[in-house]
Structure formats: structure tokens, C-alpha cells
VOZA-80457 format. One record per residue: x, y, z of N, C-alpha, C in turn. Coordinates in steps of 0.001 Angstrom, whole numbers, plus 500000, padded with zeros to 6 digits. Example, Ala and Ser with C-alpha at 12.3 -4.5 7.8 and 13.67 -1.06 7.14 Angstrom:
2
n.px|n.py|n.pz|ca.px|ca.py|ca.pz|c.px|c.py|c.pz
513190|494310|507800|512300|495500|507800|513200|496700|507800
512850|497750|507080|513670|498940|507140|512900|500030|507870
This chain:
105
n.px|n.py|n.pz|ca.px|ca.py|ca.pz|c.px|c.py|c.pz
136985|072551|197109|138067|073241|196455|139355|072918|197195
140407|072689|196469|141655|072262|197111|142382|073421|197788
143056|073127|198898|143891|074159|199507|145138|074359|198652
145779|075494|198817|147036|075710|198102|148179|075607|199104
149350|075229|198612|150504|075133|199503|151203|076486|199593
152218|076560|200448|152884|077849|200680|153590|078361|199442
154191|077483|198660|154896|077955|197455|153922|078540|196440
152727|077956|196330|151704|078519|195436|151196|079850|195962
151017|079945|197291|150587|081214|197888|151640|082290|197655
152910|081934|197833|153986|082901|197617|154060|083315|196156
153853|082380|195252|153858|082708|193823|152764|083728|193502
151556|083512|194026|150450|084448|193791|150754|085823|194381
151293|085855|195590|151610|087129|196240|152703|087853|195466
153738|087140|195047|154838|087758|194309|154358|088311|192971
153556|087529|192251|152986|088011|190987|152138|089247|191194
151360|089240|192253|150470|090359|192540|151253|091617|192911
152356|091447|193622|153210|092589|193948|153768|093225|192680
154089|092406|191702|154668|092919|190456|153659|093708|189633
152356|093564|189919|151354|094396|189247|151421|095829|189743
151932|096011|190952|151975|097336|191565|153297|098039|191287
154388|097307|191378|155714|097891|191171|156694|096781|190822
157895|097166|190457|158922|096196|190103|159717|095846|191355
159401|094692|191926|160094|094229|193120|161165|093231|192717
162295|093297|193376|163351|092321|193099|163750|091656|194410
164295|090461|194295|164713|089738|195484|163552|089075|196197
163836|088586|197399|162819|087912|198187|161879|088943|198812
160599|088749|198644|159601|089728|199089|159126|089495|200520
159569|088447|201171|159032|088052|202481|159154|089126|203559
160188|089943|203526|160364|090956|204568|159786|092315|204200
159219|092444|203017|158605|093693|202589|157366|093963|203442
157094|095246|203760|155898|095546|204558|154915|096403|203754
153716|096573|204304|152627|097287|203642|152456|098708|204197
153428|099175|204967|153300|100403|205733|152910|101629|204904
153501|101835|203752|153281|103071|202991|152397|102889|201762
151635|101825|201734|150766|101581|200582|149533|102462|200637
149113|102926|199465|147863|103679|199337|146728|102689|199080
145512|103155|199264|144337|102300|199058|144323|101697|197649
144681|102469|196650|144702|101967|195275|145623|100757|195142
146820|100849|195726|147783|099744|195649|147248|098507|196357
146642|098713|197518|146083|097585|198271|144970|096904|197490
144111|097696|196858|142994|097143|196083|143505|096332|194901
144443|096876|194157|145002|096165|193000|145698|094881|193437
146411|094926|194536|147124|093769|195074|146159|092664|195490
145136|093020|196250|144152|092045|196729|143393|091417|195558
142993|092234|194594|142290|091709|193415|143159|090720|192650
144424|091048|192495|145338|090172|191765|145547|088843|192498
145656|088880|193815|145827|087647|194588|144589|086765|194460
143420|087352|194620|142174|086578|194517|142055|085922|193147
142425|086632|192101|142373|086078|190746|143360|084928|190589
144568|085107|191078|145597|084064|190973|145179|082805|191729
144676|082963|192927|144257|081816|193737|143070|081108|193082
142179|081893|192514|141028|081322|191815|141479|080464|190631
142489|080921|189908|143018|080161|188764|143659|078851|189217
144072|078789|190472|144664|077566|191009|143600|076623|191567
142328|077019|191438|141233|076154|191853|140826|076286|193301
141197|077382|193948|140839|077586|195343|140185|078953|195482
139708|079253|196688|139090|080555|196963|139570|081079|198295
139557|082409|198396|139887|083056|199666|139179|084411|199692
138750|084807|200868|138115|086100|201028|139157|087059|201598
139416|088141|200865|140410|089128|201264|139823|090519|201135
140384|091463|201908|140058|092872|201715|141288|093707|202053
141250|094954|201630|142411|095831|201785|142790|096073|203245
141809|096161|204112|142058|096472|205523|142879|095401|206216
142765|094148|205771|143519|093084|206439|145024|093248|206307
145485|093948|205297|146928|094102|205120|147568|094824|206301
146793|095635|206991|147316|096351|208161|147592|095417|209338
147094|094196|209283|147273|093238|210377|148563|092433|210287
149322|092624|209209|150520|091804|209000|151774|092655|209071
152777|092119|209772|154040|092821|209909|154793|092862|208575
154679|091785|207798|155388|091734|206523|154680|090781|205549
155197|090721|204349|154595|089884|203306|154682|088402|203671
155737|087993|204360|155865|086597|204778|154700|086146|205641
154292|086985|206577|153123|086660|207415|151858|086591|206564
151744|087482|205589|150573|087478|204726|150533|086218|203865
151676|085759|203391|151742|084515|202606|151240|083348|203454
151677|083281|204699|151213|082218|205602|149705|082289|205812
149167|083505|205920|147736|083694|206073|146986|083182|204841
147459|083552|203663|146820|083118|202414|146813|081598|202338
147926|080971|202683|148013|079509|202660|147007|078898|203629
146947|079395|204844|146077|078790|205855|144595|079015|205556
144241|080178|205056|142827|080461|204796|142320|079760|203543
143179|079495|202595|142717|078791|201396|142406|077336|201708
142905|076843|202821|142672|075449|203199|141294|075251|203804
140616|076334|204185|139341|076217|204867|138221|076901|204086
138234|076752|202797|137214|077393|201979|135886|076673|202112
134829|077421|201978|133496|076847|201980|133031|076730|200533
132180|075778|200315|131616|075641|198977|130794|076885|198666
130904|077414|197453|130122|078600|197129|128628|078292|197099
127846|079295|197425|126400|079122|197362|125990|078975|195903
124971|078180|195642|124534|078032|194254|123961|079344|193734
124154|079582|192450|123598|080782|191825|122151|080521|191478
121272|080874|192382|119851|080644|192165|119111|081971|192157
118096|082016|191354|117257|083188|191244|115864|082785|191679
115302|083509|192644|113981|083147|193135|112950|084081|192516
111924|083488|191930|110837|084265|191344|109554|083487|191542
108602|084119|192164|107301|083498|192415|107441|082182|193174
108414|082083|194068|108566|080878|194859|109278|079743|194144
109611|079901|192887|110310|078849|192137|111791|079177|192050
112619|078201|192312|114059|078391|192189|114506|077891|190834
115318|078665|190192|115868|078256|188899|117284|078805|188793
118112|078214|187965|119484|078701|187834|119513|080139|187340
120471|080884|187866|120669|082257|187415|121219|082240|185988
120716|083096|185095|121211|083103|183715|122690|083494|183676
123404|082895|182760|124829|083195|182571|124963|084597|181974
125805|085410|182582|125983|086786|182105|127296|086920|181406
């Protein structure tokens, strides 16, 4: 899976912020200090979806937002972590010792 560049990471983060509230201007200095769990969850889900649509993957959770001073640092994190994605495990279902593809749901 291809890594994403910083402008793509910033685009995903900015779009995801707009799902929570109407932000204007440059978001890089915005912080996560007063966010509730609901806002963090919606934000993280939106970022993961956006990055997935760009053909990459990243593992995120709400607690990690507390590790960043501002959105700019988080954008850099998203960019760097998307560059080191692992191939997803195959969707296999094991039954009676035989491996077969998991049915499409």
C-alpha cells in the first residue's frame, strides 16, 4: 500500500475536523485539549476512512490524540505512519483444518 504525503494527510485531517465542527483557517495550531470522547472517535474514524480511500492504511485510536501538542504534529504522525503499513492478513476462515476464503458480507 502506498504511503501518503503530508498534503494528503493534512487534507484528510482537515476534512475529518469538519465532521466535528466548522473550522476556518489553518488548523495546524489547533489542539485536542477540550475534546470529548465522542469527538475523538468521530475524528479518528473519519481519518481512517479518508486514508483508506487514498489507498493506504493506518492504525489510530482516540487515546493517541493526547500525545500531540497540536494538529500539525498529528498530521506529521499520520504521514509517517502511513508510510510503514503492513500488508493486511488474508481473510481466511479455518474449519476442520481446511483454509478457505471468508465469505463476503
